[in-house]
All heavy atoms as an XYZ file, in Angstrom:
646
protein
N      19.043      4.577     -0.695
C      17.821      4.255     -1.365
C      16.689      4.229     -0.301
O      16.858      3.599      0.742
C      17.912      2.903     -2.082
C      16.643      2.512     -2.789
S      16.695      0.905     -3.615
C      17.723      1.257     -5.005
N      15.611      4.912     -0.535
C      14.514      4.974      0.385
C      13.825      3.559      0.388
O      13.987      2.782     -0.568
C      13.494      5.976     -0.046
C      14.056      7.372      0.011
C      12.960      8.367      0.307
C      13.568      9.729      0.327
N      13.386     10.440      1.545
N      13.088      3.299      1.477
C      12.516      2.036      1.700
C      11.438      1.676      0.619
O      11.475      0.538      0.107
C      11.827      1.977      3.077
C      11.214      0.677      3.506
C      12.318     -0.397      3.619
C      10.502      0.760      4.811
N      10.627      2.615      0.193
C       9.637      2.291     -0.804
C      10.331      2.075     -2.159
O       9.821      1.292     -2.958
C       8.524      3.340     -0.880
C       8.995      4.760     -0.982
C       9.251      5.355     -2.214
C       9.181      5.558      0.145
C       9.656      6.654     -2.350
C       9.577      6.882      0.037
C       9.846      7.390     -1.210
O      10.236      8.701     -1.299
N      11.406      2.739     -2.463
C      12.139      2.504     -3.698
C      12.724      1.105     -3.730
O      12.735      0.384     -4.693
C      13.235      3.539     -3.925
C      12.700      4.898     -4.282
O      11.547      5.019     -4.748
N      13.472      5.942     -4.016
N      13.219      0.689     -2.562
C      13.740     -0.658     -2.395
C      12.640     -1.663     -2.610
O      12.861     -2.688     -3.247
C      14.385     -0.823     -0.989
O      14.660     -2.185     -0.743
N      11.459     -1.428     -2.057
C      10.335     -2.311     -2.190
C       9.962     -2.469     -3.699
O       9.808     -3.608     -4.152
C       9.129     -1.819     -1.425
C       7.853     -2.590     -1.625
C       7.719     -3.851     -1.090
C       6.884     -2.150     -2.498
C       6.563     -4.600     -1.248
C       5.722     -2.881     -2.671
C       5.561     -4.112     -2.049
N       9.899     -1.414     -4.434
C       9.587     -1.395     -5.821
C      10.621     -2.159     -6.613
O      10.334     -3.009     -7.528
C       9.385     -0.013     -6.392
C       8.199      0.693     -5.717
C       9.189      0.004     -7.922
C       6.875      0.064     -5.900
N      11.887     -1.953     -6.309
C      12.962     -2.622     -7.016
C      12.978     -4.105     -6.704
O      13.109     -4.937     -7.698
C      14.367     -2.036     -6.585
N      12.766     -4.514     -5.515
C      12.713     -5.905     -5.155
C      11.501     -6.571     -5.771
O      11.573     -7.730     -6.312
C      12.747     -6.124     -3.602
C      12.450     -7.538     -3.261
C      14.091     -5.710     -3.054
N      10.348     -5.915     -5.724
C       9.148     -6.469     -6.326
C       9.299     -6.606     -7.838
O       8.901     -7.672     -8.403
C       7.970     -5.504     -6.031
C       6.567     -6.017     -6.455
C       6.218     -7.252     -5.598
C       5.538     -4.910     -6.281
N       9.884     -5.727     -8.514
C      10.183     -5.797     -9.963
C      11.089     -6.967    -10.232
O      10.900     -7.754    -11.169
C      10.684     -4.557    -10.491
N      12.130     -7.160     -9.414
C      13.068     -8.213     -9.617
C      12.429     -9.580     -9.376
O      12.644    -10.529    -10.128
C      14.277     -8.093     -8.707
N      11.591     -9.649     -8.345
C      10.946    -10.940     -8.068
C       9.921    -11.255     -9.165
O       9.814    -12.418     -9.603
C      10.265    -10.835     -6.685
C       9.291    -12.039     -6.442
C      11.282    -10.838     -5.584
N       9.119    -10.273     -9.558
C       8.202    -10.553    -10.702
C       8.870    -10.983    -11.975
O       8.433    -11.901    -12.652
C       7.357     -9.329    -10.935
C       6.181     -9.104    -10.026
C       6.072     -9.820     -8.873
C       5.156     -8.229    -10.364
C       5.002     -9.660     -7.964
C       4.078     -8.042     -9.548
C       3.991     -8.774     -8.327
N      10.029    -10.327    -12.261
C      10.833    -10.750    -13.419
C      11.358    -12.163    -13.284
O      11.302    -12.952    -14.229
C      12.013     -9.767    -13.637
O      11.535     -8.465    -13.859
N      11.845    -12.489    -12.083
C      12.334    -13.831    -11.834
C      11.204    -14.841    -12.001
O      11.416    -15.942    -12.557
N      10.040    -14.569    -11.453
C       8.890    -15.484    -11.623
C       8.538    -15.687    -13.074
O       8.358    -16.793    -13.532
C       7.698    -14.927    -10.840
C       7.944    -15.066     -9.291
C       6.416    -15.645    -11.182
C       6.960    -14.368     -8.469
N       8.537    -14.598    -13.805
C       8.191    -14.651    -15.212
C       9.213    -15.533    -15.990
O       8.818    -16.372    -16.820
C       8.097    -13.237    -15.870
O       7.137    -12.492    -15.137
C       7.749    -13.290    -17.353
N      10.486    -15.331    -15.734
C      11.549    -16.051    -16.475
C      11.457    -17.536    -16.079
O      11.518    -18.420    -16.959
C      12.898    -15.474    -16.140
C      14.061    -16.387    -16.585
C      13.100    -14.117    -16.739
N      11.314    -17.856    -14.843
C      11.291    -19.256    -14.415
C      10.028    -19.951    -14.937
O      10.129    -21.095    -15.447
C      11.299    -19.313    -12.857
C      12.683    -18.933    -12.334
C      10.971    -20.765    -12.378
C      12.752    -18.709    -10.798
N       8.846    -19.320    -14.839
C       7.677    -19.950    -15.354
C       7.655    -20.081    -16.872
O       7.176    -21.079    -17.377
C       6.423    -19.206    -14.877
C       6.245    -19.374    -13.353
S       4.788    -18.500    -12.744
C       3.538    -19.633    -13.238
N       8.215    -19.144    -17.560
C       8.356    -19.267    -18.999
C       9.313    -20.376    -19.416
O       9.079    -21.055    -20.353
C       8.815    -17.906    -19.583
N      10.368    -20.508    -18.586
C      11.340    -21.550    -18.921
C      10.719    -22.983    -18.759
O      11.107    -23.860    -19.453
C      12.572    -21.416    -17.985
N       9.803    -23.063    -17.787
C       9.100    -24.363    -17.608
C       7.928    -24.513    -18.540
O       7.203    -25.527    -18.462
C       8.695    -24.517    -16.153
C       9.788    -24.871    -15.282
C      10.410    -24.007    -14.422
C      10.296    -26.200    -15.271
C      11.396    -24.324    -13.575
C      11.332    -26.536    -14.424
C      11.870    -25.629    -13.544
N       7.603    -23.519    -19.359
C       6.571    -23.658    -20.348
C       5.152    -23.468    -19.841
O       4.208    -23.929    -20.422
N       5.033    -22.715    -18.742
C       3.723    -22.461    -18.170
C       2.984    -21.517    -19.084
O       3.517    -20.425    -19.381
C       3.868    -21.911    -16.756
C       2.418    -21.606    -16.189
C       4.551    -22.911    -15.838
N       1.750    -21.817    -19.500
C       1.011    -20.970    -20.381
C      -0.293    -20.474    -19.811
O      -0.960    -19.620    -20.424
C       0.697    -21.711    -21.671
C       1.936    -22.021    -22.467
C       1.640    -22.817    -23.754
O       0.399    -23.133    -23.967
O       2.557    -23.128    -24.488
N      -0.641    -20.915    -18.604
C      -1.926    -20.453    -17.972
C      -1.711    -19.102    -17.284
O      -0.816    -18.965    -16.418
C      -2.410    -21.476    -16.954
C      -2.775    -22.823    -17.539
C      -1.600    -23.817    -17.571
O      -0.545    -23.479    -17.092
N      -1.861    -24.973    -18.151
N      -2.537    -18.181    -17.629
C      -2.520    -16.835    -17.025
C      -2.774    -16.944    -15.529
O      -2.150    -16.171    -14.819
C      -3.463    -15.936    -17.720
C      -3.430    -14.461    -17.315
C      -2.028    -13.857    -17.552
C      -4.469    -13.672    -18.061
N      -3.676    -17.815    -15.093
C      -3.952    -17.903    -13.678
C      -2.775    -18.362    -12.876
O      -2.643    -17.964    -11.710
C      -5.178    -18.799    -13.432
C      -4.952    -20.200    -13.965
O      -4.065    -20.449    -14.796
O      -5.775    -21.125    -13.592
N      -1.886    -19.147    -13.459
C      -0.689    -19.569    -12.694
C       0.237    -18.368    -12.481
O       0.801    -18.221    -11.352
C       0.024    -20.653    -13.473
N       0.362    -17.577    -13.471
C       1.195    -16.326    -13.306
C       0.577    -15.347    -12.227
O       1.279    -14.838    -11.374
C       1.300    -15.562    -14.610
C       2.323    -16.199    -15.567
C       1.916    -17.166    -16.486
C       3.652    -15.843    -15.575
C       2.795    -17.767    -17.383
C       4.562    -16.445    -16.431
C       4.157    -17.369    -17.337
O       5.045    -17.954    -18.222
N      -0.753    -15.161    -12.323
C      -1.412    -14.285    -11.460
C      -1.265    -14.811     -9.979
O      -1.041    -13.993     -9.049
C      -2.905    -14.134    -11.779
C      -3.593    -13.117    -10.963
C      -3.463    -11.763    -11.197
C      -4.421    -13.527     -9.897
C      -4.147    -10.853    -10.399
C      -5.049    -12.613     -9.052
C      -4.906    -11.279     -9.371
N      -1.428    -16.081     -9.805
C      -1.237    -16.652     -8.444
C       0.148    -16.485     -7.903
O       0.349    -16.069     -6.763
C      -1.601    -18.164     -8.486
O      -2.941    -18.316     -8.985
C      -1.477    -18.789     -7.150
N       1.119    -16.710     -8.758
C       2.542    -16.546     -8.297
C       2.844    -15.114     -7.970
O       3.471    -14.778     -6.974
C       3.495    -17.055     -9.357
N       2.336    -14.182     -8.804
C       2.549    -12.737     -8.570
C       1.853    -12.302     -7.250
O       2.391    -11.453     -6.476
C       2.003    -11.854     -9.678
C       2.735    -12.019    -11.012
C       2.114    -11.792    -12.225
C       4.088    -12.411    -11.081
C       2.798    -11.921    -13.426
C       4.788    -12.537    -12.252
C       4.081    -12.291    -13.419
O       4.768    -12.383    -14.645
N       0.625    -12.796     -7.082
C      -0.085    -12.451     -5.840
C       0.623    -12.921     -4.591
O       0.773    -12.198     -3.619
C      -1.514    -13.057     -5.865
O      -2.194    -12.492     -7.038
C      -2.296    -12.666     -4.613
N       1.075    -14.154     -4.633
C       1.801    -14.689     -3.452
C       3.078    -13.875     -3.229
O       3.412    -13.571     -2.069
C       2.146    -16.139     -3.666
C       0.911    -17.125     -3.647
C       1.361    -18.535     -3.947
C       0.323    -17.073     -2.259
N       3.773    -13.557     -4.262
C       5.030    -12.764     -4.086
C       4.676    -11.388     -3.535
O       5.392    -10.858     -2.615
C       5.728    -12.615     -5.420
N       3.641    -10.752     -4.030
C       3.257     -9.394     -3.536
C       2.904     -9.483     -2.026
O       3.297     -8.658     -1.254
C       2.037     -8.923     -4.347
C       1.448     -7.549     -3.806
C       2.422     -6.455     -4.043
C       0.120     -7.317     -4.469
N       2.110    -10.469     -1.641
C       1.743    -10.583     -0.238
C       2.896    -10.867      0.664
O       2.999    -10.359      1.750
C       0.608    -11.679     -0.105
C      -0.716    -11.339     -0.759
C      -1.602    -12.554     -0.652
C      -1.330    -10.106     -0.176
N       3.804    -11.720      0.189
C       4.986    -12.036      1.031
C       5.908    -10.791      1.177
O       6.337    -10.492      2.237
C       5.776    -13.211      0.422
C       4.982    -14.516      0.600
C       7.166    -13.356      1.051
C       5.523    -15.709     -0.238
N       6.120    -10.087      0.069
C       7.003     -8.920      0.146
C       6.334     -7.807      0.931
O       7.028     -7.085      1.647
C       7.343     -8.418     -1.296
C       8.407     -9.245     -2.013
C       8.546     -8.746     -3.448
C       9.668     -9.171     -1.264
N       5.061     -7.646      0.863
C       4.347     -6.667      1.652
C       4.503     -6.967      3.150
O       4.678     -6.041      3.957
C       2.866     -6.572      1.268
O       2.756     -6.270     -0.098
C       2.159     -5.544      2.086
N       4.440     -8.254      3.491
C       4.600     -8.670      4.866
C       6.025     -8.360      5.387
O       6.227     -7.965      6.477
C       4.287    -10.150      5.049
O       2.966    -10.370      4.541
C       4.387    -10.598      6.461
N       7.010     -8.552      4.433
C       8.399     -8.324      4.856
C       8.697     -6.833      5.019
O       9.605     -6.461      5.842
C       9.354     -8.974      3.809
C       9.363    -10.492      3.726
C      10.209    -10.959      2.597
C       9.805    -11.064      5.070
N       8.047     -6.021      4.278
C       8.304     -4.576      4.386
C       7.239     -3.909      5.261
O       6.490     -3.045      4.808
C       8.220     -3.911      2.939
C       9.474     -4.118      2.166
C       9.727     -5.267      1.440
C      10.434     -3.109      2.103
C      10.881     -5.439      0.694
C      11.615     -3.240      1.372
C      11.799     -4.394      0.673
O      12.961     -4.582     -0.056
N       7.228     -4.261      6.542
C       6.207     -3.808      7.489
C       6.523     -2.390      8.015
O       5.628     -1.785      8.651
C       5.950     -4.740      8.610
C       5.341     -5.987      8.112
C       7.188     -4.968      9.387
N       7.718     -1.865      7.751
C       8.096     -0.632      8.368
C       7.775      0.626      7.527
O       8.333      1.675      7.713
C       9.595     -0.619      8.659
O      10.292     -0.857      7.527
N       6.760      0.512      6.643
C       6.323      1.607      5.883
C       5.532      2.580      6.756
O       5.054      2.244      7.842
C       5.459      1.194      4.727
C       6.166      0.672      3.498
C       5.781     -0.524      2.977
C       7.157      1.399      2.943
C       6.446     -1.062      1.916
C       7.793      0.908      1.857
C       7.422     -0.344      1.311
N       5.282      3.748      6.216
C       4.420      4.673      7.015
C       3.025      4.165      6.982
O       2.624      3.299      6.103
C       4.483      6.038      6.306
O       3.834      5.943      5.022
N       2.169      4.640      7.908
C       0.772      4.115      7.934
C      -0.026      4.314      6.670
O      -0.747      3.475      6.245
C       0.167      4.925      9.083
C       1.307      5.328      9.942
C       2.450      5.487      9.017
N       0.244      5.458      6.008
C      -0.478      5.765      4.716
C      -0.022      4.741      3.655
O      -0.880      4.193      2.902
C      -0.145      7.152      4.306
C      -0.822      7.559      3.048
C      -0.555      9.021      2.762
N      -1.036      9.289      1.396
C      -0.486     10.238      0.626
N       0.510     11.006      1.131
N      -0.910     10.470     -0.582
N       1.300      4.497      3.544
C       1.764      3.529      2.545
C       1.293      2.110      2.932
O       0.976      1.314      2.030
C       3.296      3.590      2.505
N       1.278      1.764      4.184
C       0.790      0.428      4.571
C      -0.688      0.248      4.225
O      -1.049     -0.807      3.738
C       0.938      0.259      6.106
C       1.999     -0.766      6.424
C       2.142     -0.970      7.870
N       2.503      0.362      8.434
C       2.537      0.650      9.683
N       2.287     -0.254     10.529
N       2.887      1.856     10.112
N      -1.510      1.261      4.366
C      -2.892      1.178      3.997
C      -3.030      0.996      2.485
O      -3.859      0.146      2.026
C      -3.667      2.440      4.391
C      -4.171      2.401      5.754
C      -5.170      3.531      6.052
N      -4.678      4.839      5.735
C      -3.944      5.617      6.588
N      -3.724      5.261      7.751
N      -3.554      6.811      6.190
N      -2.251      1.714      1.713
C      -2.300      1.551      0.245
C      -1.839      0.160     -0.171
O      -2.491     -0.449     -1.013
C      -1.426      2.606     -0.396
N      -0.804     -0.320      0.430
C      -0.353     -1.710      0.140
C      -1.348     -2.766      0.563
O      -1.517     -3.751     -0.099
C       1.016     -1.973      0.774
C       2.244     -1.369      0.067
C       3.503     -1.626      0.866
C       2.370     -1.885     -1.347
N      -1.994     -2.499      1.680
C      -3.047     -3.424      2.110
C      -4.207     -3.507      1.151
O      -4.756     -4.559      0.858
C      -3.570     -3.034      3.487
O      -2.533     -3.186      4.466
N      -4.551     -2.345      0.610
C      -5.616     -2.248     -0.339
C      -5.236     -3.002     -1.618
O      -5.993     -3.849     -2.173
C      -5.959     -0.833     -0.722
O      -6.304     -0.121      0.451
C      -7.091     -0.736     -1.737
N      -4.016     -2.820     -2.092
C      -3.499     -3.569     -3.253
C      -3.474     -5.040     -2.971
O      -3.866     -5.866     -3.825
C      -2.103     -3.040     -3.679
C      -1.528     -3.901     -4.726
C      -2.226     -1.634     -4.171
N      -3.094     -5.439     -1.785
C      -3.005     -6.851     -1.447
C      -4.451     -7.486     -1.376
O      -4.620     -8.601     -1.812
N      -5.408     -6.732     -0.829
C      -6.763     -7.188     -0.813
C      -7.330     -7.442     -2.197
O      -8.032     -8.363     -2.460
C      -7.615     -6.242     -0.032
C      -7.479     -6.357      1.486
C      -8.284     -5.202      2.195
C      -7.973     -7.678      1.999
N      -7.097     -6.474     -3.120
C      -7.528     -6.615     -4.513
C      -6.902     -7.816     -5.154
O      -7.583     -8.611     -5.810
C      -7.279     -5.315     -5.273
C      -7.574     -5.523     -6.747
C      -8.129     -4.206     -4.722
N      -5.572     -7.995     -4.937
C      -4.879     -9.160     -5.518
C      -5.433    -10.468     -4.931
O      -5.612    -11.408     -5.641
C      -3.394     -9.055     -5.275
N      -5.666    -10.523     -3.638
C      -6.230    -11.657     -2.993
C      -7.642    -11.981     -3.472
O      -7.984    -13.155     -3.715
C      -6.214    -11.486     -1.496
C      -6.630    -12.739     -0.725
C      -5.757    -13.908     -0.726
C      -7.824    -12.818     -0.154
C      -6.185    -15.042     -0.071
C      -8.201    -13.968      0.527
C      -7.430    -15.087      0.560
N      -8.433    -10.943     -3.692
C      -9.771    -11.149     -4.246
C      -9.668    -11.800     -5.627
O     -10.452    -12.678     -5.999
C     -10.505     -9.805     -4.265
N      -8.767    -11.264     -6.455
C      -8.545    -11.861     -7.796
C      -8.117    -13.285     -7.697
O      -8.566    -14.173     -8.450
N      -7.292    -13.609     -6.731
C      -6.816    -14.991     -6.490
C      -8.058    -15.909     -6.103
O      -8.157    -16.994     -6.559
C      -5.766    -15.005     -5.404
C      -5.344    -16.373     -4.921
C      -4.618    -17.188     -5.724
C      -5.829    -16.823     -3.699
C      -4.254    -18.460     -5.319
C      -5.447    -18.105     -3.250
C      -4.691    -18.919     -4.044
N      -8.891    -15.347     -5.278
C     -10.082    -16.167     -4.850
C     -11.042    -16.363     -6.025
O     -11.610    -17.414     -6.118
C     -10.758    -15.434     -3.668
C      -9.998    -15.412     -2.429
S      -9.360    -17.091     -1.872
C     -10.918    -17.915     -1.568
N     -11.119    -15.420     -6.936
C     -11.959    -15.638     -8.114
C     -11.336    -16.726     -8.983
O     -12.104    -17.632     -9.481
C     -12.069    -14.332     -8.965
C     -12.627    -14.577    -10.301
C     -12.887    -13.252     -8.214
N     -10.057    -16.768     -9.085
C      -9.387    -17.853     -9.896
C      -9.646    -19.169     -9.207
O      -9.944    -20.213     -9.913
C      -7.916    -17.552     -9.978
C      -7.666    -16.432    -10.968
C      -7.177    -18.798    -10.499
C      -6.277    -15.901    -11.078
N      -9.517    -19.234     -7.859
C      -9.797    -20.501     -7.126
C     -11.293    -20.921     -7.380
O     -11.546    -22.132     -7.593
C      -9.508    -20.344     -5.644
C     -10.001    -21.455     -4.865
C      -8.002    -20.164     -5.459
N     -12.203    -20.013     -7.297
C     -13.612    -20.343     -7.504
C     -13.846    -20.910     -8.919
O     -14.594    -21.872     -9.095
C     -14.514    -19.110     -7.236
N     -13.204    -20.298     -9.894
C     -13.408    -20.736    -11.298
C     -12.801    -22.172    -11.443
O     -13.373    -22.988    -12.118
C     -12.727    -19.722    -12.279
C     -13.480    -18.464    -12.303
C     -12.569    -20.377    -13.630
C     -12.842    -17.310    -13.057
N     -11.622    -22.413    -10.813
C     -11.068    -23.750    -10.908
C     -11.933    -24.759    -10.246
O     -12.044    -25.887    -10.726
C      -9.661    -23.735    -10.297
C      -8.634    -22.901    -11.062
C      -8.339    -23.479    -12.402
O      -8.289    -24.719    -12.548
O      -8.076    -22.704    -13.323
N     -12.518    -24.436     -9.116
C     -13.355    -25.310     -8.385
C     -14.652    -25.679     -9.236
O     -15.040    -26.837     -9.322
C     -13.815    -24.761     -7.018
C     -12.617    -24.789     -6.064
C     -14.962    -25.583     -6.374
C     -12.804    -24.101     -4.727
N     -15.205    -24.715     -9.890
C     -16.354    -24.903    -10.728
C     -15.979    -25.831    -11.919
O     -16.720    -26.719    -12.293
C     -16.939    -23.562    -11.293
C     -17.912    -23.772    -12.342
C     -17.554    -22.783    -10.128
N     -14.797    -25.590    -12.501
C     -14.369    -26.430    -13.585
C     -14.136    -27.872    -13.124
O     -14.482    -28.862    -13.842
C     -13.045    -25.915    -14.177
C     -13.253    -24.690    -15.073
C     -11.985    -24.173    -15.638
O     -10.910    -24.778    -15.437
O     -11.990    -23.138    -16.340
N     -13.587    -28.109    -11.997
C     -13.425    -29.439    -11.443
C     -14.711    -30.144    -11.174
O     -14.925    -31.278    -11.523
C     -12.528    -29.389    -10.128
C     -11.084    -28.992    -10.483
C     -12.570    -30.735     -9.382
C     -10.209    -28.675     -9.291
N     -15.645    -29.418    -10.560
C     -16.937    -29.974    -10.220
C     -17.822    -30.245    -11.459
O     -18.627    -31.162    -11.451
C     -17.677    -29.103     -9.233
C     -17.087    -28.978     -7.841
C     -17.882    -27.992     -6.983
C     -16.974    -30.327     -7.167
N     -17.624    -29.452    -12.512
C     -18.395    -29.662    -13.676
C     -17.847    -30.742    -14.584
O     -18.464    -31.219    -15.526
C     -18.505    -28.382    -14.471
O     -17.237    -28.024    -15.004
N     -16.626    -31.223    -14.302
C     -16.028    -32.338    -14.936
C     -15.340    -32.018    -16.261
O     -15.166    -32.823    -17.111
N     -14.937    -30.787    -16.462
C     -14.202    -30.393    -17.671
C     -12.832    -30.861    -17.701
O     -11.972    -30.873    -17.081
C     -14.191    -28.852    -17.838
C     -15.521    -28.303    -18.177
C     -15.323    -26.843    -18.506
N     -16.644    -26.200    -18.604
C     -16.746    -24.982    -18.942
N     -15.715    -24.253    -19.152
N     -17.903    -24.391    -18.958
């Protein structure tokens, strides 16, 4: 199995595991799922550092977009806390 195929398989298994575990605990907030998926993506991308430079750039771009989405969620939560909701 090629390295990128292994990455996709492991990523799919981890995302499935996260979904099953969070659903079992009754988590209903979409931001919690997005945060867990983002952390898993960033960790797995760090573990699979031996990709080609082109693949690494693509994964870095995906990671940056996911991290930007995570920061938007954090900003929204901070606004909600400060507004007293």
